C-alpha positions in Angstrom: 25.6 72.4 54.1 23.8 69.3 55.2 20.3 69.4 56.7 20.2 68.2 60.3 16.9 66.6 61.3 15.7 65.1 64.6 13.2 62.2 64.4 9.7 63.3 65.3 9.8 61.1 68.4 13.1 60.7 70.2 14.5 60.7 73.8 12.8 60.3 77.2 9.5 58.5 77.1 6.8 59.3 79.6 7.7 56.4 82.0 11.4 57.1 82.1 11.0 60.9 82.5 8.5 60.3 85.3 10.9 57.9 87.1 14.0 60.2 86.6 12.1 63.3 87.7 11.0 61.5 90.9 14.6 60.5 91.8 15.8 64.1 91.2 13.0 65.4 93.5 13.8 62.8 96.2 17.5 63.7 96.0 16.7 67.2 97.2 14.9 65.9 100.4 18.1 65.1 102.2 17.1 61.4 102.6 19.4 58.6 101.7 18.1 57.5 98.3 18.7 54.2 96.6 17.5 52.9 93.2 16.9 49.2 92.7 19.2 48.9 89.6 20.2 52.0 87.6 17.2 54.3 87.2 17.7 54.3 83.4 20.1 52.6 81.1 22.1 55.8 80.6 25.4 56.1 82.3 25.4 59.9 82.1 22.1 60.2 84.0 23.2 57.7 86.6 26.6 59.5 87.2 24.8 62.8 87.6 22.4 61.3 90.2 25.4 59.7 92.0 26.9 63.2 92.4 23.6 64.1 94.2 24.1 61.2 96.6 21.8 58.6 94.9 23.1 55.1 95.2 22.4 52.1 93.0 21.5 48.7 94.5 22.8 46.2 92.0 21.3 43.0 93.4 18.6 41.5 95.6 21.4 40.6 98.1 22.3 44.3 98.5 18.6 45.1 99.1 18.4 42.3 101.7 21.3 43.9 103.5 19.7 47.4 103.6 18.3 48.6 106.9 17.3 52.2 106.2 16.9 54.7 103.4 14.3 55.1 100.6 14.3 52.7 97.7 13.1 53.7 94.3 11.7 51.0 92.0 12.7 52.0 88.5 10.4 52.3 85.4 11.4 48.7 84.3 9.4 47.4 87.3 10.3 44.5 89.6 8.9 41.0 90.5 6.2 40.6 93.1 8.7 39.1 95.6 10.7 42.4 95.7 7.6 44.3 96.9 7.2 41.5 99.5 10.8 41.9 100.6 10.4 45.7 100.9 7.3 45.3 103.0 8.9 42.6 105.2 11.9 44.8 105.9 9.6 47.8 106.5 11.7 49.9 104.1 10.3 53.2 102.7 10.0 52.9 98.9 8.7 54.9 95.9 7.2 52.9 93.0 8.3 54.5 89.8 7.3 51.5 87.6 6.0 52.7 84.2 2.2 52.3 84.1 2.5 50.5 80.8 4.8 47.9 82.5 2.5 47.7 85.5 -0.3 46.8 83.1 1.7 43.8 81.9 2.2 42.6 85.5 -1.5 42.7 86.0 -2.2 40.9 82.7 0.2 38.0 83.3 -0.8 37.6 86.9 -4.5 37.4 85.9 -3.9 35.1 82.9 -1.7 32.8 84.9 -4.4 32.5 87.6 -6.8 31.4 84.8 -4.4 28.6 83.9 -2.9 30.1 80.8 0.8 29.7 80.0 2.6 33.0 79.6 5.0 33.6 76.7 6.9 36.9 76.8 8.3 38.2 73.6 11.4 40.1 74.6 15.0 40.0 75.6 15.8 37.3 78.2 17.7 38.8 81.1 16.4 42.3 80.6 15.2 43.8 83.9 11.7 44.6 82.5 11.3 40.9 81.4 12.7 39.6 84.6 10.1 41.7 86.5 7.3 40.4 84.3 8.3 36.8 84.9 8.0 37.5 88.7 4.2 38.0 88.3 3.5 34.6 86.9 4.9 31.1 87.1 6.9 29.1 84.5 6.8 31.8 81.8 8.9 31.4 78.6 10.8 34.2 76.9 11.2 34.2 73.1 13.3 36.8 71.3 13.6 35.6 67.6 11.4 34.1 64.9 13.7 31.1 64.9 13.0 30.5 68.6 9.3 30.8 67.9 9.5 28.2 65.1 11.2 25.7 67.4 9.0 26.4 70.4 6.7 23.7 71.7 4.2 25.0 74.4 3.1 22.9 77.4 0.6 20.3 76.1 -3.1 21.2 76.6 -2.4 24.7 77.9 -3.8 27.9 76.4 -1.1 30.5 75.7 -1.1 34.2 76.6 1.5 36.2 74.6 2.7 39.6 75.9 5.6 41.7 74.8 8.4 43.7 76.5 7.2 47.3 76.1 10.3 48.3 74.0 10.4 45.3 71.7 10.7 45.8 67.9 7.1 46.0 66.7 7.7 44.3 63.3 9.5 41.4 64.9 6.8 41.0 67.5 4.2 40.8 64.7 6.3 38.2 62.9 6.6 36.0 65.9 2.8 36.2 66.6 2.1 35.2 63.0 4.3 32.1 63.5 2.2 31.1 66.5 -1.0 31.7 64.7 0.1 29.5 61.7 0.9 26.7 64.2 -2.8 26.9 65.2 -2.0 27.1 68.9 -4.8 28.3 71.2 -3.3 31.8 71.7 -4.5 35.0 73.4 -2.2 37.8 72.1 -1.9 41.1 74.0 0.3 43.7 72.2 1.9 45.4 75.2 4.5 47.3 73.2 3.9 50.9 74.3 2.8 53.6 71.9 5.9 55.6 72.5 8.1 52.7 71.4 6.1 52.2 68.2 6.2 55.9 67.4 9.9 56.2 68.1 10.7 53.1 65.9 8.4 54.3 63.1 9.8 57.8 63.0 13.4 56.6 63.2 12.8 54.2 60.3 11.2 56.9 58.2 14.0 59.4 58.8 16.7 56.8 58.3 15.2 55.9 54.9 15.8 59.5 53.8 19.1 60.2 55.5 22.6 59.8 54.2 23.9 59.6 57.7 21.9 58.5 60.9 23.0 59.1 64.5 21.4 57.0 67.2 22.0 58.3 70.8 21.5 56.2 73.9 23.1 54.1 76.6 25.1 51.1 75.5 23.0 48.9 77.8 19.7 50.3 76.6 17.6 47.6 74.9 15.3 50.1 73.1 18.3 52.1 71.8 19.9 49.0 70.3 16.6 48.2 68.6 16.6 51.8 67.1 20.1 51.2 65.9 19.1 47.9 64.3 16.1 49.5 62.6 18.1 52.5 61.3 21.0 50.3 60.1 18.5 48.5 57.8 17.6 51.7 56.2 20.8 53.7 56.2 24.3 52.2 55.7 26.0 55.1 57.5 24.4 54.7 61.0 26.3 55.5 64.1 25.4 54.4 67.7 26.8 56.8 70.3 26.4 57.2 74.1 27.8 60.7 74.4 29.2 63.4 72.1 32.7 62.1 72.9 31.8 58.9 71.0 30.9 60.8 67.8 33.5 60.1 65.1 31.7 61.0 61.9 33.2 59.9 58.6 30.7 61.6 56.3 30.4 60.5 52.7 30.7 63.1 50.0 27.6 65.2 49.1 25.7 64.6 52.4 22.2 66.0 52.1 20.6 64.9 55.3 21.9 63.9 58.7 19.2 62.2 60.8 19.3 62.0 64.6 17.2 59.8 66.9 17.6 58.8 70.6 16.5 56.0 72.9 13.9 56.3 75.7 16.7 56.8 78.3 18.4 59.7 76.5 18.0 63.2 78.1 17.1 66.2 75.9 20.3 68.0 76.9 22.4 65.3 75.3 20.3 65.3 72.1 20.7 69.1 71.8 24.5 68.8 72.3 24.8 66.4 69.4 22.5 68.4 67.2 24.5 71.6 67.8 27.8 69.9 67.3 26.7 68.4 64.0 25.2 71.7 62.9 28.3 73.6 63.6 30.8 71.1 62.2 29.0 69.8 59.2 
């Protein structure tokens, strides 16, 4: 019988758990509750909240049309102009921005005011990155070492480098090294949160031992995709699933160890379901 082992760090991070708990509490108040974008990149959580009457605002235009209700700013954070819009419309809102993301907003706003050019290492188009860009002007987003090699910063400007909180730590370090070798005048602030680093390290260590690795998380979750990428490098039999229904294991013979990890937007209930299923069936 195979050993089933959960990574030391897996599932909801502090910022996500805090935001989700706040929305569940608000849903019990009887108020009309909206989240600005899905509260987490996990469809099961979003569906459950919808059953409780929580509605998702998918765009700024939908927010502009709103005349009442309470708006929750998700853990990813938002740009400065969204706060200004909420204040202008006099809408009630709850700010559930992760404190680690809020720290990045403060850093880039301050560094930009000092005249430094902001470079964000992260996924262009990701809501956290979009929010960070809204606290400075003219920031650039780089995701790969190749982009860093080709990058030419504005002439005569000092550079401040920050990172999306859930970015791959090793890749961030590689990109920073490229900038340093180019001898640019760079101030580097590693803003990858500790929970992300711990989750990635423990996933990599477990995948290196495992015969089969299961990564659980929303298909739109950036940090879960990074976990899958990391685990796939260490374990050829790595599966990315959103729910138990997606699990179609084709186990190789003589499996000793099945490892399980989960992204920051994956609730414990789902992790336990997968653990129990694998334990019973394999």
